[in-house]
BAFI-3210 file (N, C-alpha, C; in Angstrom, 3 decimals, decimal comma, padded with zeros to 6 digits):
// residues 252
n [1|2|3|4|5|6|7|8|9|10|11|12|13|14|15|16|17|18|19|20|21|22|23|24|25|26|27|28|29|30|31|32|33|34|35|36|37|38|39|40|41|42|43|44|45|46|47|48|49|50|51|52|53|54|55|56|57|58|59|60|61|62|63|64|65|66|67|68|69|70|71|72|73|74|75|76|77|78|79|80|81|82|83|84|85|86|87|88|89|90|91|92|93|94|95|96|97|98|99|100|101|102|103|104|105|106|107|108|109|110|111|112|113|114|115|116|117|118|119|120|121|122|123|124|125|126|127|128|129|130|131|132|133|134|135|136|137|138|139|140|141|142|143|144|145|146|147|148|149|150|151|152|153|154|155|156|157|158|159|160|161|162|163|164|165|166|167|168|169|170|171|172|173|174|175|176|177|178|179|180|181|182|183|184|185|186|187|188|189|190|191|192|193|194|195|196|197|198|199|200|201|202|203|204|205|206|207|208|209|210|211|212|213|214|215|216|217|218|219|220|221|222|223|224|225|226|227|228|229|230|231|232|233|234|235|236|237|238|239|240|241|242|243|244|245|246|247|248|249|250|251|252]
n.u [000,766|001,652|003,561|002,174|001,224|003,317|004,080|002,203|002,038|004,628|004,110|002,258|003,860|005,709|003,645|003,476|005,898|005,486|003,869|004,947|007,201|009,960|008,567|010,054|011,157|011,479|009,746|009,991|007,599|008,011|007,191|005,915|006,816|005,568|007,130|007,728|009,884|010,887|010,520|011,811|013,664|015,209|017,149|019,042|019,675|017,338|016,084|016,013|015,322|012,586|011,330|009,543|009,995|011,619|013,838|015,493|017,481|017,519|015,444|013,234|014,253|015,422|014,894|016,400|014,453|014,904|016,083|013,020|012,560|013,598|011,162|010,415|010,557|009,238|009,904|010,838|012,202|011,492|010,127|010,899|012,622|013,275|015,209|015,804|018,571|021,680|022,908|020,953|018,372|015,424|016,377|017,734|016,112|015,537|014,946|011,417|008,535|005,780|002,217|-000,946|-003,700|-002,196|-003,252|-006,395|-009,655|-011,191|-014,403|-015,211|-013,684|-011,342|-007,977|-006,486|-002,959|-001,459|001,282|002,285|000,596|-000,359|-002,910|-004,778|-005,833|-008,443|-009,449|-007,066|-006,935|-008,660|-007,543|-006,807|-003,956|-001,643|000,799|003,664|003,564|000,604|-000,101|000,797|-001,142|-004,030|-003,985|-003,978|-006,165|-008,128|-011,164|-013,635|-016,629|-015,578|-015,862|-013,530|-013,991|-012,790|-010,418|-010,365|-011,670|-014,439|-015,966|-015,378|-013,964|-015,284|-015,585|-016,113|-015,384|-014,940|-013,288|-011,507|-010,626|-007,541|-006,645|-005,496|-002,613|000,285|002,073|005,166|008,479|009,121|006,881|005,629|007,120|007,005|004,243|005,218|005,399|007,994|007,904|006,228|004,861|003,641|001,202|003,556|002,197|000,794|-002,065|-004,255|-004,431|-001,547|-000,531|-000,404|-000,581|-001,715|-004,844|-007,716|-010,410|-009,553|-008,768|-007,215|-008,589|-008,820|-006,047|-003,293|-000,683|001,161|003,037|003,637|003,286|005,714|005,878|008,249|011,690|014,013|017,006|018,894|017,524|014,846|013,465|011,292|010,281|009,124|007,298|006,904|004,352|003,676|006,030|007,698|009,729|012,008|011,853|013,556|011,221|010,312|009,336|006,840|005,814|003,590|002,385|000,223|-001,635|-001,608|-003,309|-002,862|-003,304|-002,617|-002,343|-005,114]
n.v [-000,953|001,080|001,457|001,772|004,418|005,927|005,845|006,855|009,505|010,442|010,057|012,103|013,953|014,282|014,520|017,584|018,282|018,057|019,518|021,973|022,689|023,494|024,033|022,596|020,803|017,652|015,972|012,938|010,431|007,915|004,793|001,722|-001,710|-004,278|-004,352|-001,742|-000,603|001,265|000,416|-001,110|-000,803|001,249|004,153|006,957|007,918|008,314|009,920|012,327|010,986|011,745|010,072|009,187|007,942|005,469|003,630|001,292|002,884|005,142|007,367|009,849|011,236|013,587|015,381|017,614|018,513|016,708|019,082|019,369|017,957|018,269|018,427|016,216|017,669|016,497|015,452|013,223|009,729|009,777|011,425|015,658|014,654|011,718|009,327|009,743|011,817|010,697|011,273|013,505|015,360|014,335|011,331|010,794|011,527|012,469|013,168|013,710|012,084|012,804|013,270|010,949|011,676|015,016|017,289|018,543|019,156|021,094|021,761|024,422|026,980|026,478|024,838|022,251|021,594|018,268|017,563|019,827|020,472|023,064|025,607|026,783|029,326|028,548|029,821|030,956|033,210|035,336|037,641|040,546|041,663|043,660|046,047|045,068|046,005|046,399|043,640|042,323|043,740|043,288|039,923|039,501|040,855|038,863|037,211|034,717|036,013|038,618|041,648|043,262|044,398|046,054|044,929|042,740|039,757|038,660|039,467|037,779|035,618|033,625|031,902|029,650|028,870|029,497|031,057|033,516|037,337|038,168|035,429|034,553|035,018|036,664|033,861|032,732|032,846|030,267|028,742|029,190|028,208|025,234|024,408|024,149|022,017|020,459|019,100|019,297|022,873|025,645|025,297|025,298|023,136|020,564|017,953|017,525|014,663|014,690|013,343|014,143|017,063|020,064|020,845|023,332|023,902|021,245|020,783|023,325|026,405|029,346|031,260|029,959|030,384|032,867|035,705|035,542|037,586|037,242|036,876|037,333|039,495|040,596|040,099|042,035|044,609|046,890|045,065|042,289|038,620|037,054|034,276|032,512|030,737|029,710|028,416|027,990|029,394|032,064|035,546|038,554|041,186|044,384|046,637|047,843|046,939|045,210|042,224|039,138|037,245|034,930|034,080|032,378|030,037|028,823|025,656|023,080]
n.w [000,197|001,005|-001,040|-003,469|-002,412|-002,830|-004,793|-006,543|-005,602|-006,863|-009,303|-009,839|-009,046|-011,417|-013,649|-012,929|-013,829|-016,031|-017,093|-016,577|-017,876|-020,731|-023,884|-025,602|-024,793|-023,888|-021,359|-018,941|-017,725|-016,007|-016,073|-014,114|-012,303|-010,898|-008,429|-008,106|-009,429|-011,776|-015,560|-018,808|-021,797|-023,244|-024,390|-022,848|-025,285|-026,744|-026,334|-027,707|-030,351|-030,032|-028,117|-025,496|-022,419|-019,985|-017,518|-015,915|-015,241|-014,925|-014,224|-014,991|-017,023|-019,371|-022,756|-025,114|-028,026|-031,645|-034,241|-036,854|-039,438|-042,795|-045,608|-048,388|-052,032|-053,751|-056,270|-058,235|-059,385|-061,761|-062,969|-062,459|-064,826|-066,889|-067,055|-064,141|-062,793|-062,120|-058,648|-058,614|-056,844|-058,100|-058,315|-055,818|-053,615|-050,980|-047,740|-045,419|-046,659|-048,217|-046,799|-048,016|-048,309|-049,202|-048,668|-046,903|-047,981|-046,189|-045,683|-045,374|-046,105|-046,000|-046,315|-045,416|-044,827|-044,501|-044,243|-042,785|-040,882|-041,262|-041,953|-044,492|-046,384|-049,389|-051,150|-053,879|-055,058|-053,839|-052,232|-053,512|-055,389|-053,721|-052,099|-049,791|-047,112|-047,078|-047,518|-045,264|-043,208|-044,191|-044,400|-041,581|-040,695|-042,016|-041,643|-040,178|-041,349|-042,056|-043,709|-045,432|-048,169|-049,604|-050,299|-050,575|-053,223|-052,816|-049,828|-046,744|-048,529|-048,644|-045,771|-043,481|-040,891|-038,374|-037,997|-035,999|-035,692|-036,400|-036,146|-038,732|-040,687|-042,804|-044,134|-043,503|-045,247|-045,686|-044,880|-046,960|-048,793|-048,759|-049,714|-052,178|-055,141|-056,582|-058,245|-060,289|-062,677|-063,276|-062,647|-059,586|-057,664|-055,737|-056,330|-054,497|-053,357|-053,528|-055,606|-058,013|-060,650|-059,856|-060,453|-061,311|-058,907|-057,447|-054,283|-053,722|-054,808|-057,541|-058,347|-058,447|-059,790|-059,551|-058,363|-054,551|-051,796|-048,508|-045,157|-044,317|-044,322|-046,028|-045,852|-045,541|-046,185|-046,718|-048,684|-048,912|-048,903|-051,438|-052,932|-056,179|-057,616|-059,516|-060,939|-058,680|-057,645|-056,100|-054,627|-053,708|-053,385|-054,123|-051,251|-052,237|-053,986|-056,072|-055,043|-055,075|-052,432|-049,373|-047,110|-044,007|-041,781|-038,595|-037,453|-035,491]
ca.u [000,108|002,731|004,406|001,244|000,997|004,525|004,356|001,336|002,989|005,966|003,773|001,717|005,029|006,181|003,063|003,367|006,485|005,269|003,112|005,580|008,514|009,537|007,478|010,376|011,480|010,613|010,220|009,715|007,012|008,212|006,168|006,394|007,198|005,101|007,766|007,909|011,475|010,977|010,873|011,615|014,916|015,484|018,166|018,787|019,742|016,365|014,887|016,736|014,429|011,445|010,045|009,454|011,011|011,751|014,339|015,787|018,597|017,341|013,936|012,630|015,070|014,611|016,239|015,562|013,402|015,513|014,867|012,319|013,235|012,686|010,437|010,935|010,667|008,594|010,717|010,854|013,590|011,055|009,714|010,631|013,251|013,190|015,561|016,706|020,344|022,239|022,883|020,173|017,238|014,822|016,982|017,940|014,844|016,220|013,467|010,544|007,793|004,136|001,766|-001,373|-003,836|-000,930|-004,014|-007,743|-010,617|-012,154|-015,272|-015,395|-013,220|-009,980|-007,464|-005,567|-001,846|-001,310|002,672|002,677|-000,774|-000,977|-004,776|-004,537|-007,289|-008,691|-009,062|-005,765|-006,814|-009,656|-007,142|-006,261|-002,307|-000,903|002,011|003,880|002,796|-000,769|-000,571|000,708|-002,584|-005,002|-004,049|-004,281|-007,774|-009,269|-011,802|-014,972|-017,655|-015,089|-016,436|-013,087|-014,695|-011,595|-009,395|-010,930|-012,970|-015,863|-016,149|-014,345|-013,635|-016,296|-015,000|-017,350|-014,275|-015,456|-012,081|-011,749|-009,803|-006,327|-006,305|-004,994|-001,631|001,175|003,031|006,441|008,840|009,221|005,991|004,727|007,971|006,647|003,572|005,898|005,788|009,132|007,900|005,454|005,275|002,588|001,654|004,358|001,428|000,163|-003,263|-004,835|-003,742|-000,238|-000,151|-000,339|-000,101|-002,966|-005,859|-008,704|-010,982|-008,728|-008,619|-007,382|-008,999|-008,282|-004,843|-001,762|000,499|001,532|004,040|002,817|004,148|005,445|006,007|010,171|012,026|015,266|018,058|019,850|016,681|013,941|012,512|010,339|010,663|007,773|007,301|006,068|003,842|003,751|007,292|008,591|011,114|011,947|012,672|013,211|010,360|010,457|007,951|006,065|005,540|002,335|001,800|-000,684|-001,940|-002,337|-003,365|-002,572|-003,451|-001,576|-003,625|-005,680]
ca.v [000,075|002,438|001,680|002,218|005,207|006,794|006,202|007,753|010,826|010,216|010,331|013,839|015,875|014,331|015,327|018,415|018,453|017,753|020,808|023,262|022,612|024,083|023,573|022,569|020,012|016,108|015,111|011,477|009,859|006,376|003,211|001,217|-002,808|-004,685|-003,664|-000,053|-000,063|001,550|-000,806|-000,216|-001,172|002,533|004,516|008,193|008,992|007,659|011,092|012,986|010,629|012,532|009,186|009,096|006,238|005,127|002,928|001,466|003,523|006,682|008,356|011,023|011,379|014,702|016,044|018,556|017,431|017,415|019,720|018,929|016,998|018,923|017,172|015,742|018,146|015,895|015,010|011,216|008,996|009,670|013,301|016,025|013,409|009,894|008,458|011,087|011,942|010,135|012,425|014,301|015,329|013,144|010,261|010,411|011,654|012,468|014,252|012,582|011,327|013,242|012,079|010,861|012,871|015,917|017,862|018,012|020,095|021,201|022,317|025,746|027,823|026,000|023,661|021,767|020,350|017,401|017,510|020,738|020,828|024,839|025,960|027,962|029,607|027,497|030,933|031,689|034,171|035,886|039,111|041,530|042,067|044,815|045,988|044,005|046,200|046,265|042,801|042,031|044,071|042,713|039,141|039,571|040,836|038,358|036,042|034,531|037,143|039,608|042,445|043,974|044,211|046,890|044,189|040,795|039,878|037,927|039,441|036,641|034,652|031,991|031,529|029,053|028,350|030,149|031,839|035,387|038,578|037,761|033,760|034,391|035,903|036,023|033,307|033,161|032,393|028,537|028,065|029,266|027,148|024,312|023,975|023,917|020,608|021,148|018,034|020,038|024,269|026,246|025,933|024,051|022,738|019,077|017,764|017,039|014,002|014,862|012,456|014,360|018,894|020,798|021,756|023,974|023,249|020,480|021,356|024,797|027,350|030,579|031,187|030,300|031,075|034,273|035,936|035,281|037,523|036,472|037,870|037,287|040,227|040,638|040,691|043,268|045,661|047,429|044,103|041,343|037,772|036,376|032,881|032,286|029,449|029,104|027,510|027,737|030,723|033,029|036,678|039,332|042,380|045,633|046,975|049,064|045,771|044,416|041,052|038,441|037,648|033,518|033,866|031,183|029,964|027,638|024,319|023,184]
ca.w [-000,146|000,901|-002,399|-004,410|-002,448|-003,530|-006,632|-006,703|-005,378|-007,550|-010,746|-009,728|-009,073|-012,615|-014,777|-012,921|-014,106|-017,538|-017,690|-016,564|-018,277|-021,534|-024,706|-026,579|-024,120|-023,492|-019,717|-019,136|-016,725|-015,871|-016,108|-012,684|-012,343|-009,703|-007,485|-007,539|-010,150|-013,659|-016,183|-019,937|-022,513|-024,197|-023,507|-022,452|-027,063|-027,368|-026,218|-029,036|-031,142|-029,650|-027,322|-023,821|-021,507|-018,543|-017,595|-014,660|-014,589|-014,562|-014,224|-015,799|-018,391|-020,287|-023,336|-026,170|-029,381|-032,368|-035,154|-037,867|-040,376|-044,102|-046,134|-049,814|-052,807|-054,961|-057,324|-058,608|-060,412|-063,495|-062,977|-063,957|-065,636|-067,042|-065,608|-062,991|-063,194|-060,833|-057,522|-058,092|-056,096|-057,924|-057,908|-054,432|-052,797|-049,578|-046,800|-045,066|-047,672|-047,832|-046,281|-048,694|-049,313|-049,016|-048,543|-046,742|-048,069|-044,527|-046,573|-044,799|-047,212|-045,992|-046,861|-043,838|-045,358|-043,565|-044,019|-042,251|-040,130|-041,948|-042,868|-045,698|-047,343|-049,618|-052,977|-053,683|-055,361|-053,139|-052,129|-054,659|-055,442|-053,093|-051,354|-048,487|-045,780|-046,879|-046,858|-044,242|-042,452|-044,699|-043,922|-040,314|-040,786|-041,992|-039,936|-040,802|-041,412|-042,172|-044,595|-046,396|-049,843|-050,731|-050,102|-051,157|-054,311|-051,722|-048,430|-045,869|-048,372|-048,241|-044,366|-042,286|-040,168|-037,118|-037,365|-035,724|-036,337|-036,041|-036,559|-040,410|-041,290|-044,047|-043,843|-043,738|-046,825|-045,387|-044,607|-048,068|-049,867|-048,180|-050,577|-053,703|-055,603|-057,424|-059,878|-061,850|-062,954|-063,604|-060,925|-058,845|-056,381|-056,119|-056,123|-052,378|-052,855|-053,365|-056,595|-059,724|-060,485|-058,916|-061,373|-060,752|-057,904|-056,569|-053,196|-053,671|-056,042|-057,832|-059,759|-057,675|-060,830|-059,148|-056,631|-053,416|-050,564|-047,608|-044,024|-044,068|-044,692|-046,715|-044,562|-046,491|-045,799|-048,177|-049,453|-048,624|-050,077|-052,019|-054,483|-057,390|-056,817|-060,721|-060,859|-057,264|-057,085|-054,642|-055,450|-052,963|-054,143|-053,017|-050,528|-052,834|-055,403|-056,116|-055,445|-054,040|-050,856|-049,550|-045,544|-043,977|-039,930|-037,429|-037,352|-033,927]
c.u [001,216|003,232|003,453|001,364|002,038|004,573|003,352|001,793|003,859|005,245|002,917|002,751|006,008|005,265|002,806|004,416|006,324|004,753|003,572|006,980|008,293|009,019|008,384|011,318|010,344|011,136|008,979|008,692|007,123|006,716|006,960|005,922|006,230|006,000|008,403|009,227|010,353|011,567|011,446|013,260|015,326|016,438|018,266|018,801|018,612|015,433|015,090|015,988|012,692|010,273|010,487|009,412|011,054|012,947|014,807|016,986|018,376|015,888|013,760|013,813|014,279|015,421|015,554|015,602|014,481|014,846|013,771|013,219|012,846|012,463|010,725|010,310|009,524|008,805|011,108|011,970|012,689|010,510|010,378|011,708|013,146|014,140|016,308|018,176|020,611|022,857|021,746|019,286|016,274|015,082|017,520|016,600|014,722|015,005|012,378|009,308|006,752|003,560|000,515|-002,980|-002,797|-002,377|-005,781|-008,428|-011,629|-013,608|-015,452|-014,681|-011,590|-009,246|-006,850|-004,070|-001,275|000,344|003,133|001,812|-000,854|-002,576|-004,287|-005,884|-007,570|-008,772|-008,180|-005,838|-008,432|-008,783|-006,803|-004,741|-002,165|000,267|002,048|003,052|001,214|-001,280|-000,766|-000,685|-003,999|-005,204|-004,122|-005,735|-008,696|-009,980|-013,177|-015,814|-016,761|-015,706|-015,604|-013,503|-013,653|-010,718|-009,371|-011,902|-014,611|-015,364|-015,046|-013,877|-014,047|-015,924|-016,248|-016,255|-014,310|-014,144|-012,086|-010,658|-008,306|-005,661|-005,427|-004,016|-000,761|002,178|004,237|007,283|009,087|008,116|005,255|005,417|007,212|005,521|003,871|005,861|006,800|009,053|007,233|006,161|003,918|000,949|002,547|003,287|000,821|-001,326|-003,643|-004,253|-001,976|000,386|000,116|-000,724|-001,566|-003,360|-006,921|-009,802|-010,670|-008,057|-008,452|-008,271|-008,716|-007,046|-003,892|-000,644|000,774|002,401|003,127|003,700|004,024|005,767|007,284|010,856|013,326|015,972|018,866|018,489|015,857|012,902|012,205|010,483|009,300|008,487|006,355|005,740|003,944|005,131|008,100|009,557|010,594|012,551|012,139|012,380|010,586|009,024|006,699|005,599|004,531|001,872|000,839|-000,448|-002,456|-002,475|-003,043|-002,430|-002,726|-002,804|-004,656|-005,067]
c.v [001,235|002,228|002,541|003,851|006,315|006,909|006,922|009,035|011,224|010,901|011,435|014,506|015,575|015,328|016,796|018,933|018,877|019,211|022,021|023,537|023,480|023,455|022,461|020,974|018,710|015,933|013,880|010,761|008,415|005,416|002,071|-000,047|-002,903|-004,371|-002,456|000,434|-000,001|000,533|-000,128|-000,702|000,374|003,300|005,970|008,773|008,849|009,409|012,356|012,165|011,199|011,351|009,908|007,975|006,674|004,281|002,771|001,883|004,738|007,021|009,299|011,613|012,234|014,778|017,236|017,777|018,037|018,406|019,216|019,017|018,042|017,525|017,088|017,134|018,098|015,297|013,939|011,076|009,244|010,692|014,400|015,185|012,756|009,633|010,181|011,315|011,806|011,320|013,189|014,467|013,895|011,655|009,572|010,922|011,349|013,850|013,591|012,997|012,361|012,316|011,804|010,694|014,168|016,772|017,462|019,037|020,389|021,256|023,595|026,788|027,528|024,490|023,255|020,791|019,681|017,077|018,358|021,040|022,205|024,818|026,661|028,096|028,652|028,465|031,776|032,968|035,395|037,383|039,364|041,978|043,586|044,728|045,275|044,924|046,403|044,830|042,000|042,464|043,090|041,056|038,641|039,926|040,047|037,096|035,726|035,087|038,546|040,473|043,363|043,872|044,828|046,399|042,838|041,277|039,388|038,020|038,964|035,725|033,597|031,406|030,910|028,744|028,423|030,982|033,791|036,432|038,261|036,112|033,926|035,729|035,542|035,255|033,543|032,552|030,776|028,101|027,931|028,245|025,510|023,812|023,994|022,291|020,872|019,756|019,020|021,762|024,486|025,426|024,839|023,800|021,449|018,760|017,798|016,034|013,979|013,878|013,026|016,565|018,846|021,215|022,837|023,507|022,200|020,667|022,676|025,175|029,079|030,552|031,212|030,441|032,015|034,608|036,330|036,414|037,357|037,347|038,432|038,736|040,218|041,285|041,985|044,805|046,069|046,536|043,262|040,093|037,319|035,255|033,070|031,037|028,758|028,592|027,418|028,470|031,894|034,062|037,617|040,718|043,465|045,896|047,515|048,039|045,842|042,818|040,648|037,922|035,825|033,641|032,541|030,978|029,210|026,663|024,087|022,392]
c.w [000,233|-000,358|-003,635|-004,340|-003,043|-004,372|-007,561|-006,789|-005,927|-008,690|-011,082|-009,892|-010,953|-013,553|-014,515|-013,790|-015,840|-018,181|-016,983|-017,188|-019,710|-022,640|-025,464|-025,947|-024,060|-022,107|-019,954|-018,105|-017,245|-015,665|-014,937|-013,135|-010,727|-008,326|-007,089|-008,461|-011,607|-014,473|-017,660|-020,704|-023,358|-023,206|-023,966|-024,358|-027,377|-026,926|-027,548|-030,351|-031,074|-029,037|-025,946|-023,374|-020,166|-018,604|-016,133|-013,948|-013,858|-015,186|-014,167|-016,509|-019,154|-021,475|-024,659|-027,601|-030,489|-033,827|-036,383|-038,768|-041,870|-044,636|-047,603|-050,651|-053,863|-055,749|-057,212|-059,541|-062,141|-063,587|-062,187|-065,788|-066,107|-067,838|-065,017|-063,146|-061,932|-059,705|-057,545|-057,543|-056,493|-057,738|-056,245|-053,093|-051,539|-048,917|-046,353|-046,494|-047,437|-047,686|-047,794|-048,035|-048,301|-048,026|-048,133|-047,110|-046,783|-045,156|-045,850|-045,484|-046,614|-046,049|-045,689|-044,605|-044,494|-043,352|-043,049|-040,932|-040,433|-042,211|-043,240|-046,304|-048,912|-051,556|-052,714|-054,142|-054,967|-052,531|-053,617|-054,623|-054,675|-052,577|-050,328|-047,498|-045,623|-046,616|-045,682|-042,518|-042,839|-044,372|-042,608|-039,943|-040,983|-041,397|-040,811|-040,494|-041,570|-043,604|-045,460|-047,560|-050,469|-051,049|-051,163|-052,593|-053,869|-050,589|-047,478|-046,499|-048,421|-046,798|-043,808|-041,422|-038,831|-036,640|-036,828|-035,963|-035,399|-035,561|-037,662|-040,027|-042,375|-043,306|-044,433|-045,089|-046,565|-045,114|-046,145|-048,794|-049,686|-049,036|-051,959|-053,661|-056,877|-059,066|-060,611|-061,689|-063,562|-063,939|-060,785|-057,914|-056,942|-056,270|-054,330|-052,497|-052,771|-054,450|-058,313|-059,407|-060,192|-060,272|-060,715|-059,999|-057,064|-055,541|-052,978|-054,832|-056,290|-058,627|-058,895|-058,410|-060,454|-058,218|-055,459|-052,397|-049,465|-046,495|-043,803|-044,804|-045,480|-045,921|-044,536|-046,532|-047,238|-049,006|-048,716|-049,478|-050,214|-052,805|-054,553|-057,470|-058,638|-061,356|-060,019|-056,857|-056,641|-055,494|-053,566|-053,705|-053,449|-052,367|-051,592|-054,333|-055,172|-056,375|-054,506|-052,493|-050,345|-047,903|-045,607|-042,108|-039,510|-037,231|-035,875|-033,403]
res [m|k|n|a|l|e|r|l|i|l|a|t|l|l|l|f|a|v|s|t|f|a|a|d|k|v|v|v|v|p|l|f|s|s|d|g|k|a|e|g|d|a|v|a|a|d|v|l|k|g|k|s|f|s|n|d|v|e|i|g|i|s|g|t|r|p|p|a|p|v|a|r|t|a|q|t|p|a|v|p|f|d|p|a|t|a|g|s|d|g|a|l|q|k|g|v|a|w|p|n|p|r|f|t|d|n|s|d|g|t|v|t|d|n|l|t|g|l|v|w|l|k|n|a|s|c|f|w|t|t|f|w|i|n|a|l|s|v|a|a|a|l|y|d|g|w|t|g|r|e|f|v|s|d|g|d|c|g|l|s|d|s|s|s|a|g|d|w|r|l|p|n|i|q|e|l|q|s|l|i|a|y|q|y|y|d|p|a|l|s|n|g|a|g|t|a|k|w|s|e|g|d|v|f|s|g|n|p|s|n|y|f|w|t|s|s|i|y|a|n|g|g|y|a|w|s|v|h|v|g|d|g|s|v|i|a|g|g|f|s|n|n|y|s|v|w|p|v|r|d|g|q]
***
């Protein structure tokens, strides 16, 4: 009875530690055997693989999670070159494989990227082209029920996702580039399954073959990064240039 009470107290303390520990850490809650000892054959290095564990040597091991792995570009041994050049991206196919489906239409004016967990506006052409500082503002102003008609072609862009003001934003350069399927061009965007080139109405709608602003500023000043979703190219555009706006929000 005493051992059971001690185990309960220890588990409670460890659960408290989990709730208060830094978000980028792994806190381990040990599993106990009938004699009150921690069990398992994991080693401390497993923490760096993102695993939670305990063993009979160390209880409550913690460590820093590894950096996020890089996703594949979508090039294959047969596309765009058949066969792919030895040593090229298409031949090696390094990176994390795409999920299938890659994208999910949420039927509320939004699309979830199942690779990154980000939620994108379904209509890539809802916003008029505009200069950078305004792109930041109008992306942040979007919400379900918004009536910013001077900036968009369709009120709240068809949203019925219960989003609130401040939920949406302009994506950063890496977030926007994560959409690019370098297997294709005009546009360099895949279909919902992630198995073929995008076509109108397949998950996303509108015209994605434009330059789209990102929230990332060029380090040398005076410019912000943009991505041409038509071919995947990236340029630093002057703040006064007029590019498209494709808002994103964090997933649930």
